[in-house]
C-alpha atoms as one frame of an Amber mdcrd trajectory, in Angstrom:
protein
 -23.007  35.086 -55.316 -22.852  36.716 -58.710 -24.743  39.970 -58.094 -24.575
  41.583 -54.642 -27.445  43.852 -55.667 -29.719  40.817 -55.421 -28.558  39.973
 -51.894 -30.926  42.334 -50.066 -33.417  40.730 -47.712 -31.619  37.460 -46.968
 -32.801  35.975 -43.655 -31.443  33.137 -41.538 -33.290  31.090 -38.925 -31.525
  28.503 -36.767 -32.859  26.092 -34.137 -30.218  24.849 -31.739 -29.385  23.493
 -28.309 -26.915  25.307 -26.058 -25.568  28.629 -27.306 -24.735  29.868 -30.762
 -22.800  32.562 -32.619 -23.341  32.975 -36.374 -20.758  34.345 -38.789 -20.817
  35.281 -42.471 -17.347  35.474 -44.007 -15.844  35.844 -40.525 -18.185  38.675
 -39.444 -20.506  37.924 -36.525 -24.131  38.608 -37.454 -26.021  37.044 -34.521
 -25.629  35.435 -31.112 -28.056  33.570 -28.886 -27.736  32.289 -25.300 -23.988
  32.916 -25.363 -22.040  35.765 -23.761 -20.085  38.154 -25.953 -16.480  37.107
 -26.454 -17.080  33.542 -25.240 -13.947  31.393 -25.270 -14.223  27.979 -26.981
 -14.710  26.171 -23.659 -17.197  28.662 -22.154 -20.658  27.291 -21.430 -23.808
  28.717 -22.979 -26.575  30.135 -20.806 -28.302  27.602 -18.557 -31.745  26.346
 -19.452 -34.452  27.705 -17.199 -36.266  25.075 -15.109 -39.167  23.597 -17.026
 -37.895  24.406 -20.532 -39.112  21.069 -21.909 -37.707  20.772 -25.418 -34.393
  22.551 -24.855 -34.506  23.800 -28.430 -33.733  27.473 -28.828 -34.113  29.643
 -31.903 -32.694  32.646 -33.678 -35.463  33.627 -36.090 -35.330  35.747 -39.226
 -31.863  37.193 -38.633 -31.074  39.676 -41.414 -27.863  38.908 -43.248 -26.238
  42.281 -43.935 -25.311  42.683 -47.572 -22.069  44.371 -46.398 -20.961  40.989
 -44.975 -21.347  39.300 -48.373 -18.946  39.214 -51.288 -19.098  38.152 -54.907
 -18.249  34.499 -55.383 -18.411  31.941 -52.575 -19.554  33.045 -49.115 -19.049
  31.153 -45.866 -21.766  30.744 -43.227 -20.280  29.445 -39.951 -21.765  28.452
 -36.595 -19.939  28.452 -33.253 -21.939  26.109 -31.008 -21.382  25.946 -27.222
 -22.855  23.420 -24.846 -24.991  24.330 -21.864 -24.721  22.651 -18.483 -26.797
  19.474 -18.343 -30.107  20.184 -16.555 -30.420  17.869 -13.524 -33.849  16.677
 -14.700 -32.185  15.213 -17.822 -29.723  13.018 -15.893 -30.798   9.856 -14.089
 -29.354   6.515 -13.037 -30.208   3.608 -15.323 -28.970   0.100 -14.531 -25.475
   1.044 -13.377 -25.127   3.755 -16.024 -26.033   7.403 -16.105 -28.705   8.119
 -18.689 -28.799  11.566 -20.291 -32.110  12.136 -22.016 -31.275  15.249 -24.059
 -28.221  16.788 -25.672 -26.959  20.192 -24.599 -25.495  21.439 -27.865 -26.056
  21.139 -31.558 -27.940  22.552 -34.504 -31.314  20.980 -35.203 -32.484  23.087
 -38.182 -31.232  25.852 -40.489 -33.316  27.891 -42.933 -31.958  30.548 -45.296
 -34.597  32.574 -47.157 -34.564  35.276 -49.798 -37.318  37.543 -51.070 -39.218
  36.190 -54.027 -37.526  36.967 -57.309
């Protein structure tokens, strides 16, 4: 980042499984499906019954210019797993088959205004 004056209007969208906290340079800017102050081993919110894809989203989160600094900036994600929904676990030939993951980032998009 060479000119903080040009940093206005930055937006972040993240698709994920489980729960997520987002940080810019160590400052939390967003949280989804995760309680405040969650310890590293705390579970994210459960999936409601019938949530088929298990992909959640934080959309168009504004990145505050006050969280940015000149030079390199760090964008960090704290991902927490959710409990495995019973519908996603089934026996399969002496093994237990799990048909979907319960944590992870599936997509990240960072946008800036034109110009």
